N, C-alpha and C positions, 0 to 999 in steps of 0.2 A: 550561426551559433548553432551549437550543439549541448546537448544535456544528458545527462545518464541520471537516471532515477529507481529510488528504492520505496518500495509500496508496498503496504501492510493489507492483508485479508486478516484482520484480528476475530477470531471464532470463538464463540461459548456456546456451552448446552445449557438452556437454560428451560423449565418446564415442558421437557421432552420436545424443544424444537432446537435446531441449529441460529443463534445470531452472529451477525457481524456487526462491527462500529462502520458507521458512515457521516459524514459530518458535511457542512455546507462552507465554503471557500469564499473569502471575502476579500480576496484580491482584485484588481478592477478589470482584470483581463477573462476571469471566468467569475464574475460575481453571482453569488449564491448558486453556484452549480453544485449538485450533490458530488462526491468525492470519496476516495478510500485516504486514510491517513497516508501520507508519506512526501518524498520530495526528492529533489537534487543532492547527490551526493558531493561532498567536499572534495577537492585535490587529494588524493590519495587515502582518503576515507573509504574504508570498506563496505561494501554491501550491507553485510549484517552491523555494522558501525551507524551506518546513516538510517536503517530502518529502526534501529532503537533509538536513538536521538529525534527524529523525524516525529514518532508514535508518541515520543514523550512532551514532546514541545506543542504539538497541535492536538493532543488528548489527554495527556496527563497520566497515560498508563505507563505500566513498566513491562516491557515485553519480557516473558521467562521462558518462552517456547517458541522456534523458529523451525518449519518445516524445512528439509534441506540441511540445516545444520551440521547433521549429522554424516552427511557427505562430503562436509569442508577438507579441503587439504589446502597446506600453503608450503610454501619456499624459504620461509623464514629460516635463517641457518644456513644455507647454502651461498649464497651472497648477499650481503650486507647493503649491496648498493642497487639491489633490483630484487623485490619482493614480489610474491603473485600471490593471489588466493583463488581457490576454485571451489565452486558450489553447485548443486542443483536448486533452483530455484521452482516455485510451483508454474510462473509462467513468465514469458518474457516478450516485449511489444516493442514495436519499432513503429514511429511513425512516416506513414507513407504519402502524405500530403499535409499542407497546413501550414501555419505561419512560424511553427517551430519544429526543428528537428531534436529528435530525442530517441532515446531507448531507455527502458526500464526493464526491473524486474519485479515480480507480485511474490510476494512471501506468505504462505499460511501460516497464522500464529495465533499463540495465547498470551493474554498480558492479566495483569493485576492492577488494582488500585481503582482510584472514582475517576470518572468522567470530568474535564473541566467545564465548566458553563461556556466557556470562549477559549480557544487555546491561539497559538503562532497564526494568525491569519484565518482562524476556522471560529464556527459558529454554529449550533444546532447539532452537537456531536451527542451520539445515541447510538443505542444499539437495536436494532431493527431485525426479527428474524429473516431468512432468506424466503419465506413464502411471501411477506410485504415487500421484500426488495424486489421481488420477479413482478409481483405486479405494479409496484411503482415505475419498474423500468418499462414495463410494456406500457402503460398509460403514457409515460414521456421519456422517451431514451433520451431526447434533446435537452433534460434537465439534469442531465449527468454530466460532469466533466469530460471534455474531449479525449483525453488521454484515459481516463478510468471507463469509458464506454466499453470498450473492448475486453477489459480486462474483468468489468461485473458480468458482461455477456458470457465470456470464457468459464468464469466460477459458477455461474449458473447453469450453463451446460454440464459443467463437472458434476454438479449437484444434482443432476437428472431433470431440470426443467427445460 
């Protein structure tokens, strides 16, 4: 089985600090692991559509800005039987070992609205400063979902940690 995922690094600037949204997964295969919002794309769903849908389902937030979306091009109107989009994500991942083979794309984005108490198979949805995220990750990297561990490590390095 092979999956393609679209994942969100939802940022905001609050009290002179950058914060992102994290949550805990309630699915049995990753019970209570900390993760970023996102998930599998549906057949022929665009990465951006999947990102917006997954963020809404899991957090209640509405995405309004996606870094890289300005690079998006598509072939709509050239051949109605076959359409493709291309854009630049923040980062990409591929599992290279494990029980599930998947690739995914991380997008830095901004969103508006109020966080849900519980979303689609998610709990403990909250904003966390990247300083707190770094400390939490250093203390217990295995407390993070297998897929997002590399994405969070990549993001923290990008932020200078």
